[in-house]
N, C-alpha and C positions, 0 to 999 in steps of 0.2 A: 308342815312341819321341814324344818331343814337339819335332817341327821347329822351333820355334820359339825365339831367343836375341833379347835386348837388348844393342842396340851405341850405345854412343853416348846412353843416355836413348832411342832407337827400335825400336821390336819389326821383328825381322826374322821371315822363313819362310827357313828355311837361309841364302844369303846375299844377299835381294833382300829391301828396306824395304818393308813391308808399307802404307807412306805412298804409296809409288811406286806400287804397285799400285793405289789406291784413288783416286789423282790421274790415272792414264792410264786406267784399265777405268771407274772409278765405284763406287759403292756403291747395294745392296747385291752382294756380288759372296763366293762360296765360292772358300778358294783351297787348294789341296792339296799336300803336298811328296811328290814322286817318292822322294827316299830314304827319308821315313819305311814307303812303302808297301811299300817294298823290303824295307827293313829287319824288318817286321811278318811277310811272307809265309818270310823265307829262317830268321826264327826258329821260327816252327813246323814248316816243312818239315824243319829239323833236327832237330828235337827228336824226330822218328818217322823217322829217319834208322836204315836196316837194317831196315826193317819197311815189307812193301809197301804203298804208300799212295797216293791221289791228294789235293791238294786242291782242292777245288770251292769256289771263291769266288762266295759268296750274295751274286748280282746285285742281288738288292733292296735291300740297303744303300747302294747307290750304284754304278748304271747308265750312269754317261757313259763314250764310248767310247774316250776317252782310257785312262781308269784298265781296263778292260777289256785294252785292247788291250798295256798296261803287265803284267797280270798275267795274259794268254797268251804273252807274251816271256819271262815268268818260268818257264813250265811250268804253269802254274794250269789245272786244268779250272773247269769254273761249274756252280752249281746257279740254276736258273730257277723261276720260279712261273708262268709265263705264256708263250702264245707271243710276244708281242713281247719278252718278255728274252731269249727263244733267236733273235730276228731279230737284235736289237742284238750278241750276242753272238758269230755269223757276219759281221756287219757289222765290227766289231772284230776281226775275223781268228782267233777264239775256235772249239774241235774240236767240233762235238755230238758226235763219239766220245768225248768228254772231259765230257761236260755230261749230268747229273741233271736230270727233270724232277719237280717236287713241285708241291704245292697242291689243295686238297679240289673245286676245279672245273673241269676241264680239258674243252675241249672235243672233240667228235669232230674239227672239221677242225685245232684244236692237234694234236691225240695222233698223225693221220694227218700231218702235215708234219713232226714229229718224227719219227717211224718211219721218213719216207722220206730225214731226213738222215742217219741213221744214229746217233741218240742213245745215248747208254750204257745206261741205265735209267730208266724211269718209277717213281716214288715211290706207287702206289696207295694213296688211303685210304678207301678202301671199298668192301662187294661189288659193287654196282652200277657204280664204277667200274671193275672189273676186268671184269666182263660186257662194257662198253661198250667197252674197250683189247681184248678178244677178236674182237669182231666188227669192229672198224678192222684188227687184224691178220690175220684171217682174207680181209678183202675187200683187202688190199695181199698176199695170199699170202704172208703171212711171219708169224715170232714175235715178237710187241714182248716185249723184256727189262723183266722188272719188280723190285721188291721192293716188299712191305707197309712202309709204313708202320704201325709195332704203337704201340699206346700205351701206356706201361708205368706206368702210374699214380705216377708220382714227384713231388711236391712241390719245383720247381727253384728254389724260394726268391727269387722275382724281382717285379717288378709283376704284379697279375692280368690285364693287359690284355696281357704276352708271354709267360703261362705257356700251354704248346702241349701238358703231357705228363701233363693229370691226365684223370680221367675224365669229366669236365665239360668237356671240350673238344670243340669241333669237329674236330679235328685226328687221323688215325689211326684204326687199327682196333681195337677194346679185343682187351686184351693176350688173354688165353681164349677169343677165337674165331678167332686168326692160322692156328694149327694147322691147324682144319676148313678155313679158307678155302686156303690154300694146297695139303691134298690136293683140293679141287675143282678149283684149278686146272690139275692134272694132267691130267684130264679135256677143256680146252679146247685148241681146235687153234691158235688167234691168241695166246697169250701164254707166254710161259719166264717160271719163277722164278727168278734169278739172286743173290739178296742178300732182305737185311732191313734196315732202315729205321727209325730213331727221332730224333727231334728231341723235349728235353724245356722249351725254353724259349729265351729270348733274354738278353744280358745276367748270364748268371750268372756269380758270384764266390764259390761254394762248392762244392770238388769232389765233397762228400759225395753229393748226387743225381747228379753225372755216374756216382760211381763203384757207386752204385747202379741206375742203370739200365742202365749198361754189360755189368756183370756179368750182370743179367735176361736182356737183349736177345741179350747173349751164348750163353748158355744154349739161347736159342730156336736160333737159329742152329746151334749143334751139331745138337742134336735134328732140324732138318730134314734137316742132312746125313747124319744116320743113317737119314732114310727115303727116302735114293735122290735126294733132290731137290738139282738141280748147282747148289750155293750159290757164289756165288765173290768177293761183294760185302758188308760188312759195312756199313750207312751209320752213322755214331755223329752226325750232324747237327751241329749248330754250336752259338753261344750262347754261345762263350766271353767274358766282362764285358771292360770296360776301366775306368778311373777316373775319373769324373765330379767326385765331390767327398772322400768318405771312403771308397768300397769300397777293397778289397784281393782283386782277381780275383787266380787262379793265373796264374803266369808259363806260358807256352809249354812248357817243361820239365816244370815239376809235371803240368798237364793230359796230357803227352805219357805221364806216368808211371802215372797213375792207369789213362788207355785203356790203354796195353801191356801194363800188366800184368791188364784184365781180360778181352782177347781174345786172351793168349796163345795158348789151347790151340785157337782154332777154326781159324786157317791160312787167314783171311780176307784179303784183298784190302780195309782202310780206306779209304772216302771220311771225309772230315771237311770241314765246310761253313762256314766260318767266315765273317762278314760283317765285323759291326762289329772284331771284335778287328783283324782287316787294315787298316779304313779310318777308323775311330773317330779314333782321335789322330792323323790325317794331316790332318785339315782342319780348316781356321776361317773362319767366317761374317764376313767386313768387315759392318761398319755404321756409320753417321757419324750424329752426333747432331743432332738438327733444333732443338728445343726442353728449355727447361726450366721447368718448372711447379709450383708450390708452393700447397698449401692447407691449412686448419689441422691435417688428419689426414697429410700424406702429403707428401714430394717428388716429383716425377715426371721423370724425363727420356725424352722421346719422341725415340727412333731409326727411322730410315729401312726398318729392318727387320722385319717382323711375323711373325705367326702363319703366313702365308701362306708363309715362304721359310724358317721353320723351325718345325714345325708340334709339334716332342718336348715343349717346357715346356707348351703348354696341353693336350697330349694326353694326356701322361704327368705332368704337372707334375714332369718332368725336369730336372734342374740341369743348366747349364752355365755354368761361369766364364766373366765377362768381364774382358778385359785391356786395358788402353789401350795404344794405339799408342805413344802418346808420353806418359808420366806425370806428373802435377801433384801440387804439393807442395798439400800441405793435410791438415787434421783429418777422417777418414771421416763420415761419418754415412749412418745408412738411406737406401735411395733404390730407387721401384719404375723398372724401367726397362721401356717400354713400346714398343708398335709403334702404327703407325699406322691399321691395321687397326679396322673399328668392331665389336669384339665386346671385353665384358670383361675374356674370357682372351688376348686378345693383350697377355700379360705375358712377357718373356722371364726379370726376376730382380727379385723381393719382397723387399722390405724387404733390398737387399744393401747392406754398407758399403760405401761409394768415396767418395773427392774428389769434389765435385761440380765434372762437366765443364763444358765450355762449347761453344758451339754449334760445330757444325764439327768438333770433335774426333772422333777415330775408334778404335770397338774392335773387338777379336778375341773373338768369342762363340768359345769353346772347343771341342774334343772333336764338331766338327760333320760330320766327313765321313761319318757314317752315318747316314739315316734323316732327311736332312737334303733336300738338293737331289730326293732321290728320292720326298721325301713332299709336294713343293712345288707350291702351287696359283697358280690367276690369281686366288682369291675376292678380290671387292671390284674387280674388273677391274685387277688388278696385275701387269703382266709379272713375268715367274718372271727369278732373279738371272741374271749371269753366273758360268763357271764359268772356272778358271785352275788352270796345276799347273804348281810352281816345280820347279827343277832346277837345283841348285847357284847361281851368281848369275845364272842369267837364269827368264826364266818367259814361259809362252804363253797365250791364251787357247782353251781347250778347247772352250767353248759361247759362243755372242756373246749379249751380253745379250735377252733379247725382249723386241720393240717393240710398240708401242700397237696398231698393225694386224694385227700378230700372236693378239689376241684375237678376231677375230671371222673369221678364216680359216674356210672352208668354211659359216659360216653364209648366207643370204640375208634380205632386210626384204622 
């Protein structure tokens, strides 16, 4: 769902003019739409109606407390990859009993805290991690529920930096070794196998690899059930993509048809772990033009949002549309939109056709709700942006802008 619309030449998020947000809160600022977040969640869960399932929002996509609280209120569970993310879920009112803990490098302390909190399950990614979880469970006098994250060696046809299901990936247990590790777990007193998990990558736009992976892992799930393991959950991961430029990702309904068909014979409760699909389109990054500069080869527009605020273009060469908050008339020409960070990779848009803006003009960087603020940093000692949540005709600040004095909190001279 696109939460933006133009009213009398001025860009709005729902019914709120973005210029009013920029004037009151400043820039750069992330702006999210409650209506878009809600619509995406409902589209996915309704597509799986009639099938036992739990939507576990992937916190790494956007860990704002206000967004976590919104999803918890809608009935979502959560997918976390650190003790800090679990703490944020609990702070926002999310239930550990509806939370899965993934990640290749969980520490003993993180495991112990999550187990004590009543976590739904751990997604275990190596034999040594399983041994560590067993020791944590025995020390606590209980069995830690787990699923092995198996690597189905399926090419997700996405950016290589966000492909996680190939045999060269650091993630997961090799598929051919999974059954032996499950059998080994039956001799451990601190763990209990309750499911199987996989995740082949992010920004998936083709149902083919999804179908291939789900069918392969569903076969493993059935085999483990036949061996007497108390399987209950089949975690099909996340990664469903959105449209940044010309991509044509499957709808929630098309995705659900593939997953439902491939898992029909398992009898499992499905765990779905969407992140980008729920929040990507729901957010924009507001930024203001600082300067224009012409060279013999380029026209540059310098804005106040940089790669420390939105890392994806520098990290993945990712495309984000830039929409003027108030459009200007004129002939478009290629422009490089760059940030203030002292790195040559600090480019939000390269050779992007646009009418040359003026100093003070505002842009909305589109599809910035996922992996925007959650990947932001204070590089170049630049305070991180504010965050705003829009609902209908009103908005509220859900994260205050970081202040310069916050940059050295905890330091000594």
